[in-house]
N, C-alpha and C positions, 0 to 999 in steps of 0.2 A: 066521713067515719072519725073518729076518734085519732090524731097522732099518737106515734108512740113516743112518750115523756121522757123515758128513760135517762137519756143523755141531754147532759147540761140545761136540765128542766127550770133552774131557778132563774135562768136568763129572761129580758124583757120580751125579748122576740122570737118567735120560730124562725121566720125568713124576712129578711132585708133584702130589698132590690137597691143594688147600689148604682148609680147611674140612672136614675128614674126619669130623669127629662132630657135624656137623648130622644132621637128619631125611635131606635129599636127599645129604649127604655120606657119609654111612654106606651109603647104597644104590650109589653110585658107588663106595667103595671094596670090597664085597661081591662087584662085578660083576668090577673089577679081579681078586678073588682067586680068583674061581670061574670066570671066562671070560678073561679078556685073558692073564693069567699065564701062561695053559694054552697060548693060541694062538700069542702070543709070548715064546718062551724067550728068556732073558737080558735081558729087560725088566727094566731098574732102574728102579723106582717106590718111592715113600715117601708115610707119610701126613704131613698138618701141619697145627698148629693152636695154639689158644691152652694148652691143658690138656696135660701129659704123660702123666698118668695115665690119662685118659679116651680119649687117641690109643692109650695100649699096651694098653687094656681093648679096645678096637675090634680092633687089629691080632690078639688072641689070639682074640676072638669068631670072624672072618672066616679062623683059621687061615692069616695071612698073615706070613711072617716077613721084615718089612720094616723100615728104618728110618722114626723117628718123627719128625720136626721141630717143636720149638717157636719159636711166635713169633706176634707179637701185631700187627694190623694198625694199631692206633695208634702202633706204635713204628717210625717208617721204616726204621731200623739191623736189626730184624727183617725185614720184608719184603724189605729187598735182600738180606739174606744168605741167604734162601730161595731168592727167585727169581734167584741166582748160582749156585745149586748144580746148578740142573735145566736142561733143554733146553727143556721145554714144563711150563707150570705152570695147573692145572688147577681154576678156582675156584668152590666152590658157597657162598659164602659170603657171602650176602645179609642186608639188604637192601643191593644193590650202592653206593646214593645214601649210606650212611653208613659201609659198610667196604670199598667196593671200589675208591676212587682212589687210595689208597697204592701197593696191589697191581698196579694197572696202570702207576703210575709209575714202579715198580720194575722191572717186566717190560722196558718200554722202554729204560731204562738198560742194562741187565743184557742184551740184546738176546734175551731169552728168550719163546719163542711163548707166546700167552695164549688160555684159553677159559673161558667162564662161561654162566651159566645167567640172565643177568638178562632180565628183561623191561621193563626202566624205560627208554623210550624217553627221555626227558627228560637222566638221566645220560648216557647210551649218547652222546647230542649233544655232552654238555660234552665228555667224554673224545677224542672225534673231534677236538673244535676243541684239546683241549689237547696232545695226543700223536700227531693222526696226521702230521705232516711228519716228527718226529723217528722215528717207526715206520718210516717210506717209507724215510727215509734211511738207515738202517741194517740196514732188513729184518727187522725184527721183524714176525711175523703177529700179529695180534688176531681172535680169531674170537668176539664176543658172540653171546648166544640163541643157543645151541648146543644146546639140547634141544627140550622138546616147543614151545616158541615159540623159535627158527621152524624148526627142521630138517624137518617136513613141509611145510611152505609151502613152504619156500625152494628144496628140493632138487624139491618135486615140479612147481613150476612151471618151472623149467629142463628136468625130463625131459619133459615136457608139450611147451613148445615145441620142443624138439630132435625129438619123435615128428612135432609139425605140417610142421618144415621135411622131413623125413626122406620122409612121406608125399605132399606136394605140392610143394614146392619154393616155398613162399611163409614169411614170417613171421608170428608170431602177432598178434591186432591184440587179443583180451583172452583172459583167463583168467578163471571164475570158479570157486570153492571152494565146496561145499557139504559142513558138517560136522555127524557125528552123533559124539555124545561119553556114556560115563559114566564117571565118576570124580569124586575131590573135591579140592579145594583142600587145602593144608597154611596152618599158620599163615604159615611165611614167605613165599609166595606173596602171601597177603593184606596183609601188612605191607607188601611192596615197593610194590604197589599204591598203598596208603594215602600212603607214605613219597613215592612221587614225583609224587602229583597233588598233594601238599600244599605240595612247594615248587617245583612246575612250573608249575603251576595249567591248568584244562583247556583253556584256549582254545590254549597253547602244545603241549599234548602233542595237540590235534586235527588238529595241519598235518599233511597227508598225505605232504608229502616233506619232513619232519621232519630224516632220517638220509639225504636226497638222492634222485638220481633224476628229479630235475624238469626238463623242458624248454619251450619255449614251445608245444610240441602239448599239453603233459600239466599242464593247470593248469583244474579244473574241477569241474564238480558230480560229475563221473564218478568221479572220487579220492575224494572226502567217504567219512568213516566212514559206516555205515548204521548208524540209530539207530532205525527204525522197522518193525514187522512186515509183510508183506507176502506176498503169492502171487508164484511164481517159476514160470514156464512150461518154461523149460528142464529144469526136475526133476520138473515137475507137483507141487508142495508148498508149505505154508507157509514161510516163514522168518522168521528175527530176527537180532536183531544176533549176534554171536557175541563173546565177552569178550576172547579173545585178538587178534581182527583189527587192532585200534589199534596192537599190535606187528608181529604177522606181516607185513600187507601194507607196513609201511615197511621192514622188511627185504627183501623181494622187490622194492620199488621200488630199495634201495640196491643190490642186486645187479646189477638190469638196468643203471642208471646206472655203476657200476662197470666192468661188461664194456663198455659205449659208450665210456668214456673208453679204457681200455686196452687193447681190442680192439675199436676201431669196424665195421670191415667183417664180421667174426663176428658181432656182434652184430646187425647189418643183416638177416641170414641170419635170426635167430631173434625178432627185437621189432621191431615197426612204429615209427613215432616217437611214434604216440599209443596205445603201450600202455597198456593196464589190467589191474589185478588186483583182486578183491573177493573178498570171504572173508563168508559167512553161516553160520548155525545152521540146521538142517533142522525143522522144527515138526509134530509129528502132527496138529495142528488150529489153527484161528484162536485161539482161546482160549489154547491153549499157547505160541503167537508172542507174545501181547499180553504174558502173564505173564514170558515169558522178556526180553522187552523194556523190560518195565519193570525187570525185577532188574538188567539190566546198566547200569542209568542210575541204580542206588542210590548217592547221595553219598557223601564220604568220613566226614562225621559219621553217617551211619546205619550204614557198615560196621566205623567204631570203637566204637558202640554195641554193634552185635551182637557184635564181639570180648568188649568189657566184659562183657556177658551171658550170654559161653558158648556163644553160637549159632553162633558162629565160632571155628576154633580161633587160638590163640596162637602164635609163631613156635617153632620145635623141635616142634612137633604134626604129625601129618597121618595118613592112613587106615592103617589096620592093614593086614596082609597078606593076612589073609581078604579084606576090601573089594577089596585093590587087585588079587586074584585075579579078581575078578568086572567089574573094570573094562576099558574098550576102548576104542579110536577107530576113525573112519572118515572119510577125507578122500577126496572123490569132484571131481576136477577138470574141467569143460568147456574144452576150448579151440579157439578160434576162428579160422581163417586169416585173413590180409589180406582179401580178398575174401568172406570168410563160406560158401565154396562147401564148406567143410572143416570139421567138428567132431569131434574125438575127446574121448573119456572114458578116464580112468584113476581109479585108487583107490590111497590109501596110508593101511594099515590095522597095526593092532598092538593091543598089549594096554593095561595100566594106562599111559594117557599122560604124567600130569604127575609120574610118582616111577618105576616099575621102567623104563619104554621110554626115559623122561629120562634116567635112569643110564646106559643104553645106548647113547643117541644121544651123550651126551656123551664117553663114556669111548672110544667106537670113534673120534669126530671127532678126539680126543687123539692115537689111534694112529697115525691117516691123517697128524696134525700133525709128530708126531713122526718121521716119514716124508720131510718136505720137506727138503731140501738147500739150501744157501746159493746155490747158481746156479738157483735155479727163478725169480729175477726178482720175488719177491713180498716184499710189506711192506704198513703201515699195517692202519687197522680194515676189514676185508674181511668176509665173511660166510659162511656153511655152503657154500653154493652156488660162492662164487668162489674161494674159497679150496683147498675140499677135492671139491664136485660128484660126477662118476660114482662117482668111487671110495667116498666114504661111502656112498652110494646103495648101492653093491653089497654093501659091508660090511654094511650095515643089513639089507638084503633077505635076505642069508646067513644072520641072525641074529633073523628074525620079523619085522621090522619090513619089510612085503610092498609094495611097488610094483609094481602089475598092470593092464594093460590092460582095459579093459571095455569092455560095449556102451552105446550112447548110452542114457538114459534114454527110456522113451515119453513123449510129449510129450501 
């Protein structure tokens, strides 16, 4: 269908893909060529990056007759020129702590909506502190973490809280998410984790409310990151820390906090003042849970060593198409009402989590964001749930990232 053209409609482009020739960026570009442009005729999109010949080669490979924009994130004038040419900028150029700050600044200056795939909560916090007030003032919407971290978690929690409210007219007291996943990390994802931990330190990144959502009733052990293996009676299974939980839980808490600040009465219907969210990996045995916990605690030096000797990929490397075709994910959410009398379960599931489905998530999010008009009253650093919510969830469901009610696990 036609997009909403009310905002900055005189610009050359609706969506620019910044960092398009990187591993994930090329998957996003291919998804735009194969799916988005077919479903949204008239969409004006472009590829952007540092190397013109690589951009032109990518456009040829994906069969897209679209403009290519050359720009270097180390040159503010380049970034500002590209940002001012489009209504939405989708950035896949990480690590964001190294390459992302000028892009965010340029988007806020140009009043250009922005999305990224960052899982770098320290950098995310820094960007909020630097630009949130300006973005709110001029109506620029920024939606970081719009891929596998943290779209399934953020939209899943919002969906489950609404289901509890519809079912028993109570807010949700807690939601637990149990993750099963088969997939491989890319070199860029690993590099982002290393850069973030080296710059900000594990103690800073361990703050449960690093990105917001705290109040007097949400302070304590219940919100701390899970670091030990355990047996969980809710799902009758061994569980272990989930590597993305320190990212996803922060985004979910920010979503709840943003809703409480902007729509307090609506928030009270969905979340108790002491609402909590936790995320864990399902493990097939106690032994597996112990191994998973040990792996998740690997220090930066160990990860750098494994990259150096080739046991972990370097930036630009990632799983091939055959490997990705065999990859999948499933998040099982269990939501509990305020008085504990109602428990509901739901699943978010899809294919290759970190790459093919991430490309789908951020691409559909960008189309949703391009459809926002100036009159929406939104702005600042938002989240997938608060900026896009059910509209994005419905788009993803139609494209095969499914959100389905399921029966409660047998305890």
